ROLUM-306105 format. One record per residue (C-alpha): x, y, z; residue number from 0; residue in one letter; chain. Coordinates in nm, 3 decimals. Each point is the difference from the previous one (the first is absolute). Example, Ala and Ser with C-alpha at 12.3 -4.5 7.8 and 13.67 -1.06 7.14 Angstrom:
BEGIN
pt c1=1.230; c2=-0.450; c3=0.780; num=0; residuo=a; cadena=A
pt c1=0.137; c2=0.344; c3=-0.066; num=1; residuo=s; cadena=A
REM end
This chain:
BEGIN
pt c1=3.221; c2=-4.048; c3=1.521; num=0; residuo=m; cadena=A
pt c1=-0.385; c2=0.067; c3=-0.150; num=1; residuo=s; cadena=A
pt c1=-0.026; c2=0.037; c3=-0.301; num=2; residuo=v; cadena=A
pt c1=-0.127; c2=0.344; c3=0.004; num=3; residuo=i; cadena=A
pt c1=0.313; c2=0.085; c3=0.228; num=4; residuo=r; cadena=A
pt c1=0.227; c2=-0.126; c3=-0.326; num=5; residuo=r; cadena=A
pt c1=-0.232; c2=0.226; c3=-0.200; num=6; residuo=l; cadena=A
pt c1=0.049; c2=0.318; c3=0.184; num=7; residuo=a; cadena=A
pt c1=0.401; c2=-0.087; c3=0.026; num=8; residuo=k; cadena=A
pt c1=0.040; c2=-0.043; c3=-0.350; num=9; residuo=r; cadena=A
pt c1=-0.228; c2=0.368; c3=-0.060; num=10; residuo=l; cadena=A
pt c1=0.225; c2=0.151; c3=0.217; num=11; residuo=r; cadena=A
pt c1=0.288; c2=-0.063; c3=-0.193; num=12; residuo=q; cadena=A
pt c1=-0.120; c2=-0.014; c3=-0.334; num=13; residuo=f; cadena=A
pt c1=0.145; c2=0.068; c3=-0.261; num=14; residuo=p; cadena=A
pt c1=0.320; c2=-0.185; c3=0.140; num=15; residuo=n; cadena=A
pt c1=0.122; c2=-0.150; c3=-0.340; num=16; residuo=e; cadena=A
pt c1=0.033; c2=0.131; c3=-0.383; num=17; residuo=k; cadena=A
pt c1=-0.316; c2=-0.031; c3=-0.148; num=18; residuo=g; cadena=A
pt c1=-0.244; c2=-0.079; c3=0.277; num=19; residuo=d; cadena=A
pt c1=-0.168; c2=0.303; c3=-0.069; num=20; residuo=a; cadena=A
pt c1=-0.056; c2=-0.012; c3=-0.339; num=21; residuo=e; cadena=A
pt c1=-0.097; c2=-0.381; c3=0.017; num=22; residuo=k; cadena=A
pt c1=-0.286; c2=0.078; c3=0.287; num=23; residuo=v; cadena=A
pt c1=-0.125; c2=0.337; c3=-0.216; num=24; residuo=s; cadena=A
pt c1=0.005; c2=-0.281; c3=-0.325; num=25; residuo=y; cadena=A
pt c1=-0.179; c2=-0.290; c3=0.167; num=26; residuo=y; cadena=A
pt c1=-0.271; c2=0.302; c3=0.175; num=27; residuo=v; cadena=A
pt c1=-0.054; c2=0.185; c3=-0.345; num=28; residuo=l; cadena=A
pt c1=-0.048; c2=-0.338; c3=-0.220; num=29; residuo=y; cadena=A
pt c1=-0.239; c2=-0.143; c3=0.319; num=30; residuo=g; cadena=A
pt c1=-0.201; c2=0.316; c3=-0.012; num=31; residuo=m; cadena=A
pt c1=-0.034; c2=0.005; c3=-0.381; num=32; residuo=i; cadena=A
pt c1=-0.082; c2=-0.361; c3=0.004; num=33; residuo=t; cadena=A
pt c1=-0.246; c2=0.052; c3=0.286; num=34; residuo=l; cadena=A
pt c1=-0.158; c2=0.289; c3=-0.146; num=35; residuo=t; cadena=A
pt c1=-0.035; c2=-0.134; c3=-0.348; num=36; residuo=v; cadena=A
pt c1=-0.187; c2=-0.285; c3=0.126; num=37; residuo=l; cadena=A
pt c1=-0.232; c2=0.156; c3=0.250; num=38; residuo=l; cadena=A
pt c1=-0.107; c2=0.275; c3=-0.255; num=39; residuo=f; cadena=A
pt c1=-0.027; c2=-0.270; c3=-0.259; num=40; residuo=g; cadena=A
pt c1=-0.236; c2=-0.196; c3=0.210; num=41; residuo=a; cadena=A
pt c1=-0.211; c2=0.323; c3=0.078; num=42; residuo=f; cadena=A
pt c1=-0.027; c2=0.079; c3=-0.385; num=43; residuo=f; cadena=A
pt c1=-0.100; c2=-0.379; c3=-0.073; num=44; residuo=f; cadena=A
pt c1=-0.179; c2=-0.161; c3=0.297; num=45; residuo=i; cadena=A
pt c1=-0.346; c2=0.181; c3=0.037; num=46; residuo=g; cadena=A
pt c1=0.053; c2=0.340; c3=-0.099; num=47; residuo=y; cadena=A
pt c1=-0.302; c2=0.055; c3=-0.202; num=48; residuo=s; cadena=A
pt c1=-0.198; c2=-0.078; c3=0.347; num=49; residuo=h; cadena=A
pt c1=-0.269; c2=0.205; c3=0.027; num=50; residuo=p; cadena=A
pt c1=-0.068; c2=0.206; c3=0.307; num=51; residuo=f; cadena=A
pt c1=-0.307; c2=-0.103; c3=0.217; num=52; residuo=e; cadena=A
pt c1=-0.172; c2=0.319; c3=0.047; num=53; residuo=d; cadena=A
pt c1=0.056; c2=0.161; c3=-0.322; num=54; residuo=n; cadena=A
pt c1=0.037; c2=-0.248; c3=-0.270; num=55; residuo=p; cadena=A
pt c1=0.182; c2=0.268; c3=-0.255; num=56; residuo=s; cadena=A
pt c1=0.302; c2=0.055; c3=0.241; num=57; residuo=f; cadena=A
pt c1=0.297; c2=-0.265; c3=-0.015; num=58; residuo=n; cadena=A
pt c1=0.079; c2=-0.197; c3=0.294; num=59; residuo=a; cadena=A
pt c1=0.304; c2=-0.216; c3=-0.088; num=60; residuo=p; cadena=A
pt c1=0.020; c2=-0.297; c3=0.237; num=61; residuo=m; cadena=A
pt c1=0.379; c2=0.054; c3=0.144; num=62; residuo=l; cadena=A
pt c1=0.005; c2=0.404; c3=0.071; num=63; residuo=t; cadena=A
pt c1=0.075; c2=-0.107; c3=0.369; num=64; residuo=d; cadena=A
pt c1=0.276; c2=-0.196; c3=-0.065; num=65; residuo=v; cadena=A
pt c1=0.113; c2=0.296; c3=-0.223; num=66; residuo=i; cadena=A
pt c1=-0.076; c2=0.250; c3=0.271; num=67; residuo=i; cadena=A
pt c1=0.183; c2=-0.234; c3=0.250; num=68; residuo=g; cadena=A
pt c1=0.333; c2=-0.020; c3=-0.229; num=69; residuo=f; cadena=A
pt c1=0.010; c2=0.365; c3=-0.087; num=70; residuo=m; cadena=A
pt c1=-0.041; c2=0.079; c3=0.409; num=71; residuo=l; cadena=A
pt c1=0.246; c2=-0.319; c3=0.063; num=72; residuo=l; cadena=A
pt c1=0.253; c2=0.176; c3=-0.228; num=73; residuo=l; cadena=A
pt c1=-0.044; c2=0.354; c3=0.158; num=74; residuo=v; cadena=A
pt c1=0.034; c2=-0.110; c3=0.377; num=75; residuo=i; cadena=A
pt c1=0.368; c2=-0.193; c3=-0.138; num=76; residuo=t; cadena=A
pt c1=0.083; c2=0.303; c3=-0.143; num=77; residuo=t; cadena=A
pt c1=-0.056; c2=0.224; c3=0.283; num=78; residuo=l; cadena=A
pt c1=0.188; c2=-0.278; c3=0.217; num=79; residuo=c; cadena=A
pt c1=0.273; c2=-0.021; c3=-0.206; num=80; residuo=v; cadena=A
pt c1=-0.031; c2=0.405; c3=-0.037; num=81; residuo=t; cadena=A
pt c1=0.062; c2=0.033; c3=0.372; num=82; residuo=v; cadena=A
pt c1=0.252; c2=-0.300; c3=0.017; num=83; residuo=w; cadena=A
pt c1=0.244; c2=0.161; c3=-0.264; num=84; residuo=t; cadena=A
pt c1=-0.029; c2=0.314; c3=0.126; num=85; residuo=v; cadena=A
pt c1=0.073; c2=-0.092; c3=0.371; num=86; residuo=v; cadena=A
pt c1=0.299; c2=-0.187; c3=-0.097; num=87; residuo=r; cadena=A
pt c1=0.165; c2=0.226; c3=-0.220; num=88; residuo=s; cadena=A
pt c1=-0.057; c2=0.248; c3=0.319; num=89; residuo=w; cadena=A
pt c1=0.200; c2=-0.250; c3=0.230; num=90; residuo=k; cadena=A
pt c1=0.256; c2=-0.107; c3=-0.261; num=91; residuo=c; cadena=A
pt c1=0.017; c2=0.286; c3=-0.166; num=92; residuo=g; cadena=A
pt c1=0.270; c2=0.248; c3=-0.038; num=93; residuo=n; cadena=A
pt c1=0.003; c2=0.275; c3=0.267; num=94; residuo=k; cadena=A
pt c1=0.300; c2=0.201; c3=-0.197; num=95; residuo=g; cadena=A
pt c1=-0.004; c2=0.242; c3=-0.243; num=96; residuo=s; cadena=A
pt c1=-0.263; c2=-0.223; c3=-0.206; num=97; residuo=g; cadena=A
pt c1=0.204; c2=-0.061; c3=-0.278; num=98; residuo=v; cadena=A
pt c1=0.127; c2=-0.370; c3=-0.073; num=99; residuo=n; cadena=A
pt c1=0.223; c2=-0.095; c3=-0.284; num=100; residuo=n; cadena=A
pt c1=-0.007; c2=0.377; c3=-0.151; num=101; residuo=g; cadena=A
pt c1=-0.409; c2=-0.019; c3=-0.059; num=102; residuo=i; cadena=A
pt c1=-0.191; c2=0.296; c3=0.236; num=103; residuo=p; cadena=A
pt c1=-0.239; c2=-0.297; c3=0.102; num=104; residuo=a; cadena=A
pt c1=-0.141; c2=0.180; c3=0.331; num=105; residuo=s; cadena=A
pt c1=-0.065; c2=0.311; c3=-0.230; num=106; residuo=r; cadena=A
pt c1=-0.210; c2=-0.241; c3=-0.244; num=107; residuo=i; cadena=A
pt c1=-0.175; c2=-0.157; c3=0.260; num=108; residuo=a; cadena=A
pt c1=-0.123; c2=0.297; c3=0.092; num=109; residuo=w; cadena=A
pt c1=-0.074; c2=0.137; c3=-0.322; num=110; residuo=g; cadena=A
pt c1=-0.189; c2=-0.305; c3=-0.077; num=111; residuo=t; cadena=A
pt c1=-0.219; c2=0.063; c3=0.317; num=112; residuo=i; cadena=A
pt c1=-0.046; c2=0.407; c3=-0.046; num=113; residuo=a; cadena=A
pt c1=-0.093; c2=-0.084; c3=-0.365; num=114; residuo=g; cadena=A
pt c1=-0.240; c2=-0.246; c3=0.051; num=115; residuo=m; cadena=A
pt c1=-0.148; c2=0.209; c3=0.262; num=116; residuo=l; cadena=A
pt c1=-0.063; c2=0.317; c3=-0.203; num=117; residuo=i; cadena=A
pt c1=-0.122; c2=-0.232; c3=-0.287; num=118; residuo=l; cadena=A
pt c1=-0.269; c2=-0.149; c3=0.237; num=119; residuo=l; cadena=A
pt c1=-0.063; c2=0.372; c3=0.108; num=120; residuo=v; cadena=A
pt c1=-0.041; c2=0.165; c3=-0.347; num=121; residuo=l; cadena=A
pt c1=-0.223; c2=-0.321; c3=-0.106; num=122; residuo=t; cadena=A
pt c1=-0.208; c2=0.049; c3=0.260; num=123; residuo=w; cadena=A
pt c1=-0.035; c2=0.375; c3=-0.027; num=124; residuo=l; cadena=A
pt c1=-0.087; c2=-0.063; c3=-0.415; num=125; residuo=f; cadena=A
pt c1=-0.221; c2=-0.313; c3=0.006; num=126; residuo=s; cadena=A
pt c1=-0.373; c2=0.084; c3=-0.106; num=127; residuo=s; cadena=A
pt c1=-0.264; c2=0.057; c3=0.289; num=128; residuo=t; cadena=A
pt c1=-0.305; c2=-0.069; c3=-0.281; num=129; residuo=n; cadena=A
pt c1=-0.221; c2=-0.267; c3=0.125; num=130; residuo=a; cadena=A
pt c1=-0.005; c2=-0.323; c3=-0.159; num=131; residuo=i; cadena=A
pt c1=-0.275; c2=-0.284; c3=-0.037; num=132; residuo=s; cadena=A
pt c1=0.061; c2=-0.333; c3=0.199; num=133; residuo=i; cadena=A
pt c1=-0.236; c2=-0.268; c3=-0.079; num=134; residuo=n; cadena=A
pt c1=-0.236; c2=0.282; c3=-0.092; num=135; residuo=g; cadena=A
pt c1=0.058; c2=0.171; c3=0.273; num=136; residuo=k; cadena=A
pt c1=0.156; c2=0.346; c3=0.076; num=137; residuo=m; cadena=A
pt c1=0.303; c2=0.049; c3=0.180; num=138; residuo=y; cadena=A
pt c1=0.130; c2=0.355; c3=0.119; num=139; residuo=a; cadena=A
pt c1=0.193; c2=-0.034; c3=0.288; num=140; residuo=d; cadena=A
pt c1=0.294; c2=0.251; c3=-0.081; num=141; residuo=t; cadena=A
pt c1=0.275; c2=-0.143; c3=0.199; num=142; residuo=f; cadena=A
pt c1=0.000; c2=-0.356; c3=-0.159; num=143; residuo=w; cadena=A
pt c1=-0.082; c2=0.099; c3=-0.369; num=144; residuo=l; cadena=A
pt c1=0.332; c2=0.174; c3=0.057; num=145; residuo=r; cadena=A
pt c1=0.173; c2=-0.259; c3=0.187; num=146; residuo=t; cadena=A
pt c1=-0.109; c2=-0.226; c3=-0.305; num=147; residuo=a; cadena=A
pt c1=0.140; c2=0.213; c3=-0.227; num=148; residuo=g; cadena=A
pt c1=0.304; c2=0.056; c3=0.168; num=149; residuo=m; cadena=A
pt c1=0.086; c2=-0.390; c3=0.014; num=150; residuo=f; cadena=A
pt c1=-0.127; c2=-0.034; c3=-0.400; num=151; residuo=v; cadena=A
pt c1=0.202; c2=0.302; c3=-0.088; num=152; residuo=g; cadena=A
pt c1=0.344; c2=-0.088; c3=0.216; num=153; residuo=t; cadena=A
pt c1=-0.018; c2=-0.368; c3=-0.132; num=154; residuo=s; cadena=A
pt c1=0.002; c2=0.144; c3=-0.357; num=155; residuo=l; cadena=A
pt c1=0.237; c2=0.269; c3=0.028; num=156; residuo=i; cadena=A
pt c1=0.213; c2=-0.270; c3=0.175; num=157; residuo=l; cadena=A
pt c1=-0.053; c2=-0.271; c3=-0.287; num=158; residuo=l; cadena=A
pt c1=0.101; c2=0.244; c3=-0.278; num=159; residuo=l; cadena=A
pt c1=0.308; c2=0.151; c3=0.190; num=160; residuo=v; cadena=A
pt c1=0.105; c2=-0.362; c3=0.058; num=161; residuo=a; cadena=A
pt c1=-0.077; c2=-0.086; c3=-0.398; num=162; residuo=l; cadena=A
pt c1=0.238; c2=0.314; c3=-0.079; num=163; residuo=c; cadena=A
pt c1=0.247; c2=-0.109; c3=0.211; num=164; residuo=v; cadena=A
pt c1=-0.018; c2=-0.346; c3=-0.167; num=165; residuo=v; cadena=A
pt c1=0.036; c2=0.137; c3=-0.340; num=166; residuo=i; cadena=A
pt c1=0.276; c2=0.224; c3=0.112; num=167; residuo=y; cadena=A
pt c1=0.176; c2=-0.275; c3=0.167; num=168; residuo=g; cadena=A
pt c1=-0.031; c2=-0.246; c3=-0.345; num=169; residuo=y; cadena=A
pt c1=0.135; c2=0.275; c3=-0.207; num=170; residuo=t; cadena=A
pt c1=0.305; c2=0.016; c3=0.171; num=171; residuo=r; cadena=A
pt c1=0.185; c2=-0.193; c3=-0.219; num=172; residuo=y; cadena=A
pt c1=-0.076; c2=0.238; c3=-0.313; num=173; residuo=y; cadena=A
pt c1=0.068; c2=0.256; c3=0.233; num=174; residuo=r; cadena=A
pt c1=0.373; c2=-0.111; c3=0.086; num=175; residuo=k; cadena=A
pt c1=0.071; c2=-0.066; c3=-0.333; num=176; residuo=e; cadena=A
pt c1=-0.071; c2=0.389; c3=-0.126; num=177; residuo=k; cadena=A
REM end
């Protein structure tokens, strides 16, 4: 049996032991943190002050292509894992009431999707359409200005929500005492 077939078989059975998902997520998280720190460290410490050939007043770091490639790889990997997870959840999910162990999992999933879509639409609608200067030239394409603002605004809101949830979770021991 080839290595790819064994890996595919293992992924179909995943997680089959208690702690498998936790071990994999642990290694992936720390591997990604290590790789990110190394790449960004190299980006800033190796040829960062390299002047741009056409206009020496601009900076053209030598490892910009590596960072862009890394970010594209992360986005593509995230999209692939997301699609795989959605398909797997759809196939393996409980087709009954959507309640697992007393938790309304189906309502939570649909609420999360609806909330994310509403947040994306609202941040797109309220994003600025003012022209911006990019490398000395004015950029005024309304659709792309709003789209960029949507991603920035949504990211900031989600980071703020995540911070609030972490603080709330961190203080649970203090709330239990009262």
